[in-house]
C-alpha positions as a LaTeX table, in Angstrom:
\begin{tabular}{lrrr}
\hline
Residue & $x$ (\AA) & $y$ (\AA) & $z$ (\AA) \\
\hline
Met1 & $-40.59$ & 37.11 & $-0.34$ \\
Ser2 & $-36.84$ & 37.51 & 0.43 \\
Ala3 & $-35.47$ & 41.05 & 1.24 \\
Ala4 & $-33.65$ & 43.00 & $-2.03$ \\
Lys5 & $-29.92$ & 42.39 & $-1.67$ \\
Lys6 & $-28.04$ & 45.67 & $-0.73$ \\
Arg7 & $-26.41$ & 47.46 & $-3.05$ \\
Pro8 & $-22.75$ & 47.96 & $-2.31$ \\
Glu9 & $-21.28$ & 51.20 & $-2.29$ \\
Leu10 & $-18.27$ & 52.73 & $-3.88$ \\
Arg11 & $-16.56$ & 53.89 & $-0.13$ \\
Asp12 & $-17.09$ & 49.66 & 0.60 \\
Phe13 & $-14.36$ & 49.27 & $-1.93$ \\
Val14 & $-12.41$ & 51.87 & $-1.55$ \\
Arg15 & $-11.41$ & 53.87 & 1.96 \\
Thr16 & $-9.58$ & 56.80 & 1.88 \\
Lys17 & $-8.19$ & 59.98 & 3.23 \\
Ser18 & $-6.71$ & 61.41 & 0.20 \\
Glu19 & $-8.36$ & 64.97 & $-1.15$ \\
Pro20 & $-7.46$ & 63.76 & $-4.52$ \\
Leu21 & $-9.00$ & 60.32 & $-4.46$ \\
Arg22 & $-11.94$ & 61.23 & $-2.71$ \\
Ala23 & $-12.82$ & 64.22 & $-5.57$ \\
Leu24 & $-12.26$ & 61.25 & $-8.08$ \\
Met25 & $-14.57$ & 58.79 & $-5.57$ \\
Gln26 & $-17.02$ & 61.33 & $-6.23$ \\
Thr27 & $-16.83$ & 62.00 & $-9.64$ \\
Val28 & $-17.48$ & 58.07 & $-10.01$ \\
Glu29 & $-20.42$ & 58.18 & $-7.98$ \\
Lys30 & $-22.13$ & 60.52 & $-10.55$ \\
Val31 & $-21.51$ & 57.83 & $-13.36$ \\
Leu32 & $-22.24$ & 54.71 & $-11.68$ \\
Asp33 & $-25.92$ & 54.65 & $-13.33$ \\
His34 & $-25.27$ & 56.06 & $-16.42$ \\
Asp35 & $-23.48$ & 54.14 & $-19.79$ \\
Val36 & $-20.52$ & 56.21 & $-19.93$ \\
Asn37 & $-17.40$ & 54.30 & $-20.96$ \\
Ile38 & $-14.78$ & 54.96 & $-18.97$ \\
Leu39 & $-10.88$ & 55.35 & $-19.03$ \\
Leu40 & $-8.56$ & 54.68 & $-15.81$ \\
Leu41 & $-5.14$ & 56.16 & $-15.79$ \\
Gly42 & $-2.44$ & 55.79 & $-13.83$ \\
Glu43 & 0.95 & 54.49 & $-12.75$ \\
Ser44 & 1.09 & 50.37 & $-12.90$ \\
Gly45 & 0.06 & 49.29 & $-9.92$ \\
Val46 & $-2.03$ & 51.83 & $-8.54$ \\
Gly47 & $-4.98$ & 49.85 & $-8.54$ \\
Lys48 & $-6.80$ & 50.54 & $-11.66$ \\
Asp49 & $-8.29$ & 46.79 & $-11.87$ \\
Tyr50 & $-9.75$ & 47.05 & $-8.45$ \\
Phe51 & $-11.31$ & 50.10 & $-9.74$ \\
Ala52 & $-13.22$ & 48.90 & $-12.55$ \\
Glu53 & $-14.13$ & 45.98 & $-10.14$ \\
Ala54 & $-15.57$ & 48.55 & $-8.36$ \\
Ile55 & $-17.20$ & 50.52 & $-10.88$ \\
His56 & $-18.84$ & 47.26 & $-12.06$ \\
Ala57 & $-19.89$ & 45.91 & $-8.61$ \\
Cys58 & $-21.72$ & 49.34 & $-7.16$ \\
Gly59 & $-23.20$ & 50.26 & $-11.13$ \\
Lys60 & $-26.41$ & 49.04 & $-12.15$ \\
Arg61 & $-24.86$ & 46.61 & $-14.02$ \\
Arg62 & $-23.74$ & 44.72 & $-11.03$ \\
Glu63 & $-25.95$ & 41.43 & $-11.38$ \\
Lys64 & $-24.20$ & 40.84 & $-15.19$ \\
Pro65 & $-20.72$ & 39.33 & $-15.57$ \\
Leu66 & $-18.00$ & 41.59 & $-15.28$ \\
Val67 & $-15.33$ & 40.08 & $-18.36$ \\
Arg68 & $-11.70$ & 41.40 & $-18.52$ \\
Ile69 & $-9.26$ & 41.23 & $-21.25$ \\
Asp70 & $-5.68$ & 41.89 & $-20.82$ \\
Cys71 & $-4.83$ & 43.45 & $-23.94$ \\
Ala72 & $-1.34$ & 43.07 & $-23.39$ \\
Ala73 & $-1.32$ & 39.69 & $-22.65$ \\
Ile74 & $-2.82$ & 38.14 & $-25.83$ \\
Pro75 & $-0.97$ & 37.34 & $-29.14$ \\
Ala76 & $-2.27$ & 39.84 & $-31.77$ \\
Asp77 & $-3.13$ & 37.20 & $-34.19$ \\
Leu78 & $-5.53$ & 35.61 & $-31.18$ \\
Phe79 & $-6.98$ & 38.77 & $-30.43$ \\
Glu80 & $-10.05$ & 38.94 & $-32.86$ \\
Ala81 & $-11.01$ & 35.21 & $-31.80$ \\
Glu82 & $-11.20$ & 36.02 & $-28.29$ \\
Ile83 & $-13.15$ & 39.04 & $-28.38$ \\
Phe84 & $-15.85$ & 38.36 & $-31.14$ \\
Gly85 & $-15.48$ & 34.38 & $-30.80$ \\
Phe86 & $-15.57$ & 32.51 & $-33.81$ \\
Glu87 & $-17.96$ & 29.62 & $-35.02$ \\
Lys88 & $-17.18$ & 26.05 & $-35.89$ \\
Gly89 & $-14.83$ & 24.92 & $-38.67$ \\
Thr90 & $-13.74$ & 28.91 & $-39.14$ \\
Phe91 & $-9.80$ & 27.58 & $-38.75$ \\
Thr92 & $-8.39$ & 23.87 & $-38.20$ \\
Asp93 & $-8.83$ & 23.87 & $-34.53$ \\
Ala94 & $-12.15$ & 25.56 & $-34.34$ \\
Val95 & $-13.70$ & 22.22 & $-33.80$ \\
Ala96 & $-16.92$ & 24.09 & $-31.63$ \\
Arg97 & $-18.36$ & 27.33 & $-31.47$ \\
Lys98 & $-16.46$ & 29.72 & $-28.94$ \\
Val99 & $-18.35$ & 32.76 & $-27.48$ \\
Gly100 & $-16.19$ & 36.00 & $-27.10$ \\
Lys101 & $-15.10$ & 38.36 & $-24.64$ \\
Leu102 & $-17.77$ & 40.53 & $-25.88$ \\
Glu103 & $-20.80$ & 38.01 & $-25.84$ \\
Met104 & $-19.90$ & 36.55 & $-22.42$ \\
Ala105 & $-20.21$ & 40.55 & $-21.22$ \\
Gln106 & $-23.44$ & 41.28 & $-22.46$ \\
Gly107 & $-25.75$ & 43.45 & $-20.11$ \\
Gly108 & $-22.53$ & 43.42 & $-17.97$ \\
Thr109 & $-19.23$ & 45.36 & $-17.97$ \\
Ile110 & $-16.20$ & 44.64 & $-20.43$ \\
Tyr111 & $-12.77$ & 45.58 & $-18.97$ \\
Phe112 & $-9.92$ & 46.15 & $-21.69$ \\
Asp113 & $-6.92$ & 46.19 & $-19.39$ \\
Ala114 & $-3.70$ & 47.89 & $-21.21$ \\
Val115 & $-5.95$ & 49.14 & $-24.01$ \\
Thr116 & $-3.04$ & 50.53 & $-25.55$ \\
Ala117 & $-1.34$ & 47.53 & $-26.44$ \\
Leu118 & $-4.30$ & 46.80 & $-28.98$ \\
Thr119 & $-2.45$ & 47.08 & $-32.92$ \\
Pro120 & $-4.29$ & 49.77 & $-35.14$ \\
Asn121 & $-5.94$ & 46.75 & $-36.91$ \\
Leu122 & $-7.99$ & 45.71 & $-33.65$ \\
Gln123 & $-8.15$ & 49.27 & $-32.73$ \\
Ala124 & $-10.36$ & 49.21 & $-35.86$ \\
Lys125 & $-12.33$ & 46.40 & $-35.60$ \\
Leu126 & $-13.24$ & 47.34 & $-31.90$ \\
Leu127 & $-14.25$ & 50.71 & $-32.53$ \\
Arg128 & $-16.73$ & 49.32 & $-35.32$ \\
Ala129 & $-18.35$ & 47.33 & $-32.56$ \\
Ile130 & $-18.45$ & 50.03 & $-30.67$ \\
Gln131 & $-20.18$ & 52.25 & $-33.18$ \\
Glu132 & $-22.61$ & 49.71 & $-34.16$ \\
Arg133 & $-23.15$ & 48.24 & $-30.87$ \\
Gln134 & $-22.66$ & 45.18 & $-32.67$ \\
Phe135 & $-20.30$ & 42.42 & $-33.95$ \\
Thr136 & $-20.24$ & 39.05 & $-36.00$ \\
Arg137 & $-18.15$ & 35.61 & $-34.58$ \\
Leu138 & $-15.70$ & 35.09 & $-36.91$ \\
Gly139 & $-16.56$ & 33.13 & $-39.77$ \\
Gly140 & $-20.16$ & 33.67 & $-39.19$ \\
His141 & $-23.45$ & 35.83 & $-40.25$ \\
Asp142 & $-25.34$ & 36.00 & $-37.28$ \\
Val143 & $-25.30$ & 39.73 & $-35.85$ \\
Val144 & $-24.65$ & 39.74 & $-32.01$ \\
Pro145 & $-25.57$ & 42.71 & $-29.99$ \\
Phe146 & $-22.81$ & 44.41 & $-27.51$ \\
Asp147 & $-24.59$ & 45.82 & $-24.86$ \\
Ser148 & $-21.91$ & 46.46 & $-22.20$ \\
Arg149 & $-20.26$ & 48.96 & $-20.57$ \\
Met150 & $-16.84$ & 49.44 & $-21.25$ \\
Ile151 & $-14.02$ & 50.25 & $-19.01$ \\
Ser152 & $-10.71$ & 50.89 & $-20.39$ \\
Ser153 & $-6.96$ & 51.34 & $-18.74$ \\
Ser154 & $-3.52$ & 52.25 & $-19.27$ \\
Ser155 & $-0.55$ & 52.99 & $-17.65$ \\
Thr156 & 1.16 & 54.73 & $-20.23$ \\
Ser157 & 0.29 & 57.63 & $-22.88$ \\
Val158 & $-2.71$ & 57.04 & $-24.88$ \\
Asp159 & $-1.17$ & 58.33 & $-27.78$ \\
Ser160 & $-0.85$ & 55.14 & $-29.87$ \\
Leu161 & $-4.76$ & 54.74 & $-29.59$ \\
Arg162 & $-6.54$ & 56.32 & $-32.98$ \\
Asn163 & $-8.50$ & 59.55 & $-32.30$ \\
Asp164 & $-11.88$ & 58.16 & $-32.83$ \\
Leu165 & $-11.70$ & 54.98 & $-30.88$ \\
Leu166 & $-10.34$ & 57.43 & $-28.23$ \\
Tyr167 & $-13.03$ & 59.88 & $-28.21$ \\
Arg168 & $-15.61$ & 56.68 & $-27.64$ \\
Ile169 & $-14.03$ & 54.95 & $-24.44$ \\
Asn170 & $-12.91$ & 58.24 & $-22.28$ \\
Ile171 & $-16.33$ & 59.90 & $-21.88$ \\
Val172 & $-14.80$ & 59.74 & $-18.45$ \\
Thr173 & $-11.50$ & 60.05 & $-17.79$ \\
Leu174 & $-10.57$ & 59.03 & $-14.25$ \\
Thr175 & $-6.48$ & 59.46 & $-13.24$ \\
Ile176 & $-5.42$ & 57.59 & $-10.15$ \\
Pro177 & $-3.03$ & 59.18 & $-8.19$ \\
Pro178 & 0.03 & 57.17 & $-7.51$ \\
Leu179 & 0.81 & 56.11 & $-3.64$ \\
Arg180 & 3.46 & 58.69 & $-2.79$ \\
Glu181 & 1.15 & 61.79 & $-3.34$ \\
Arg182 & $-1.43$ & 59.78 & $-1.46$ \\
Arg183 & 0.70 & 58.89 & 1.72 \\
Glu184 & $-1.74$ & 59.44 & 4.15 \\
Asp185 & $-3.82$ & 56.26 & 3.21 \\
Ile186 & $-0.30$ & 53.93 & 3.65 \\
Pro187 & $-0.91$ & 53.16 & 7.43 \\
Gln188 & $-4.32$ & 51.91 & 6.39 \\
Leu189 & $-3.60$ & 49.51 & 3.59 \\
Ala190 & $-0.80$ & 48.21 & 5.19 \\
Lys191 & $-2.41$ & 47.28 & 8.24 \\
Gly192 & $-5.39$ & 46.08 & 6.00 \\
Phe193 & $-3.10$ & 43.81 & 4.16 \\
Val194 & $-1.18$ & 42.05 & 8.01 \\
Ala195 & $-4.70$ & 42.20 & 9.57 \\
Arg196 & $-5.98$ & 39.36 & 6.42 \\
Arg197 & $-2.80$ & 37.48 & 7.95 \\
Lys198 & $-3.68$ & 38.17 & 11.84 \\
Arg199 & $-0.57$ & 40.02 & 12.16 \\
Gly200 & 0.49 & 43.85 & 13.16 \\
Ile201 & 2.87 & 46.18 & 12.32 \\
Asp202 & 5.35 & 48.04 & 14.75 \\
Asp203 & 6.00 & 51.71 & 14.78 \\
Ala204 & 9.30 & 51.99 & 13.42 \\
Ala205 & 8.05 & 49.52 & 10.29 \\
Met206 & 5.38 & 51.77 & 9.57 \\
Gln207 & 7.30 & 54.77 & 9.44 \\
Leu208 & 9.89 & 53.06 & 6.99 \\
Met209 & 6.77 & 52.44 & 4.99 \\
Met210 & 5.51 & 56.14 & 5.44 \\
Gln211 & 9.09 & 57.09 & 3.90 \\
His212 & 9.41 & 55.06 & 0.85 \\
Arg213 & 8.34 & 56.28 & $-2.43$ \\
Trp214 & 6.67 & 52.97 & $-3.89$ \\
Pro215 & 7.46 & 53.15 & $-7.67$ \\
Gly216 & 5.16 & 50.06 & $-7.74$ \\
Asn217 & 2.21 & 51.54 & $-5.45$ \\
Leu218 & $-0.03$ & 49.09 & $-4.07$ \\
Arg219 & 0.88 & 46.27 & $-6.27$ \\
Glu220 & 4.50 & 46.91 & $-4.34$ \\
Leu221 & 2.89 & 47.51 & $-1.04$ \\
Arg222 & 0.89 & 44.22 & $-0.68$ \\
Asn223 & 4.00 & 42.04 & $-1.95$ \\
Val224 & 6.26 & 43.95 & 0.97 \\
Val225 & 3.86 & 43.19 & 3.35 \\
Asp226 & 3.17 & 39.36 & 1.66 \\
Arg227 & 7.14 & 39.02 & 2.16 \\
Ala228 & 7.10 & 40.28 & 5.63 \\
Val229 & 4.68 & 38.00 & 7.06 \\
Leu230 & 6.83 & 35.12 & 5.73 \\
Leu231 & 9.93 & 36.39 & 7.34 \\
Glu232 & 8.81 & 37.54 & 10.49 \\
Glu233 & 8.89 & 35.70 & 13.56 \\
Ser234 & 6.98 & 37.42 & 16.01 \\
Asp235 & 3.05 & 38.38 & 15.57 \\
Val236 & 4.40 & 41.50 & 14.13 \\
Ile237 & 6.00 & 42.99 & 11.38 \\
Thr238 & 9.21 & 45.12 & 12.34 \\
Pro239 & 11.93 & 46.66 & 10.25 \\
Lys240 & 14.10 & 43.42 & 9.98 \\
Ser241 & 11.58 & 41.81 & 8.07 \\
Leu242 & 10.79 & 44.30 & 5.63 \\
Pro243 & 13.39 & 44.81 & 2.40 \\
Pro244 & 16.72 & 46.74 & 2.71 \\
Leu245 & 15.87 & 49.38 & 0.60 \\
Leu246 & 12.75 & 50.31 & 2.74 \\
Ser247 & 15.12 & 52.18 & 4.62 \\
Asp248 & 16.40 & 55.86 & 3.71 \\
Pro249 & 17.77 & 55.49 & 0.44 \\
Val250 & 19.64 & 59.21 & 0.81 \\
Glu251 & 21.14 & 58.12 & 3.59 \\
Ala252 & 22.08 & 54.64 & 3.14 \\
Ala253 & 23.98 & 56.37 & $-0.09$ \\
Ala254 & 25.57 & 58.98 & 1.53 \\
Glu255 & 27.03 & 56.35 & 4.07 \\
Gln256 & 28.32 & 53.90 & 1.75 \\
His257 & 28.54 & 56.47 & $-1.47$ \\
Trp258 & 26.47 & 54.80 & $-3.57$ \\
Thr259 & 26.00 & 56.05 & $-7.13$ \\
Leu260 & 22.24 & 56.40 & $-8.32$ \\
Glu261 & 23.41 & 53.41 & $-10.77$ \\
Gln262 & 24.22 & 51.26 & $-8.12$ \\
Leu263 & 20.82 & 52.62 & $-6.26$ \\
Glu264 & 18.89 & 51.29 & $-9.05$ \\
Ala265 & 20.79 & 48.20 & $-9.56$ \\
Arg266 & 20.09 & 47.11 & $-5.93$ \\
Tyr267 & 16.29 & 47.80 & $-6.05$ \\
Ile268 & 16.31 & 45.92 & $-9.65$ \\
Arg269 & 18.27 & 43.09 & $-7.91$ \\
Glu270 & 15.52 & 42.83 & $-4.69$ \\
Val271 & 12.32 & 43.43 & $-7.02$ \\
Leu272 & 13.56 & 40.48 & $-9.13$ \\
Arg273 & 14.00 & 38.28 & $-6.07$ \\
Gln274 & 10.99 & 39.19 & $-4.27$ \\
Thr275 & 9.19 & 38.04 & $-7.75$ \\
Arg276 & 11.34 & 35.16 & $-8.08$ \\
Ser277 & 12.83 & 36.47 & $-11.61$ \\
Asn278 & 9.46 & 36.51 & $-13.03$ \\
Tyr279 & 10.24 & 39.43 & $-15.48$ \\
Ser280 & 6.71 & 41.00 & $-16.08$ \\
Arg281 & 5.91 & 40.67 & $-12.65$ \\
Ala282 & 9.20 & 42.69 & $-11.41$ \\
Ala283 & 8.42 & 45.30 & $-14.33$ \\
Glu284 & 4.96 & 46.49 & $-13.42$ \\
Ile285 & 6.37 & 46.85 & $-9.64$ \\
Leu286 & 9.44 & 49.05 & $-11.31$ \\
Gly287 & 6.93 & 51.13 & $-13.37$ \\
Ile288 & 8.95 & 50.56 & $-16.41$ \\
Asn289 & 8.19 & 47.68 & $-19.32$ \\
Arg290 & 9.57 & 44.47 & $-19.51$ \\
Lys291 & 12.39 & 45.01 & $-22.67$ \\
Thr292 & 13.59 & 48.17 & $-20.39$ \\
Leu293 & 14.19 & 45.70 & $-17.48$ \\
Leu294 & 15.84 & 43.37 & $-19.66$ \\
Glu295 & 17.98 & 45.99 & $-20.84$ \\
Lys296 & 18.90 & 47.08 & $-17.22$ \\
Arg297 & 19.61 & 43.78 & $-16.56$ \\
Arg298 & 22.20 & 43.71 & $-19.15$ \\
Lys299 & 23.20 & 47.17 & $-18.55$ \\
Tyr300 & 24.12 & 45.90 & $-14.41$ \\
Gly301 & 24.94 & 42.71 & $-15.09$ \\
Ile302 & 22.62 & 41.35 & $-13.21$ \\
Glu303 & 22.11 & 37.06 & $-13.04$ \\
\hline
\end{tabular}
């Protein structure tokens, strides 16, 4: 008989020297084996997806699927079919039965990323499924049980959620601190990213990383490291391969008499360049929504 597979521990996924993050992990440890719904809050890029994966991997439902739903990416008119599934013939293109995300996550974990993007109508239908612990596929009559742990996340205010749904999904609320509030983690995070590419980081480059505010949090840090690995000619990342804005923005502004708007415009241009004008990804790194980014692009005349 083969030995039982060792259960992963949360510290295998999240290593930190930050006291606030350690306190958050202690809370997570207490709820891993309890079927309580969890709401993850925090700025864009802080690692909410990663925490959802870690909670699932370390909990009692880890042998069952983790199914993610990006609420902001699925059009509202397709969302109900995506969640609940549908029967053959429900509409013109329904040539076969489709299993929905809730059914796919049976016995495991369902992760609603950007849950505040749900319309009021969809919120009401999701609430009913949570309350009744069952649902029916579109165009069907068979009742399908809903037996999944629910994890939700948001980078914005949850005021747009109806109260009764909010009460259901935030039995435990975990607010992940931004990277600028746990700078002690930057060295090990950065070194971890470059180690996978068999590179190092010199002291001067690390000092610039420690000084930066990281508005895009871990996602921005990973992007900066990936960019540096591509540009750096040696085996050690140096300041010359880092984006210009990782140098002290206050000192740079003082020397060149930049205004705050000029600094903002320059940073937006740099992020757009790094993301190859992927506005959705750039907006995530900048910590703003896509509409605001497009407005700033027009304001500053960024091509």
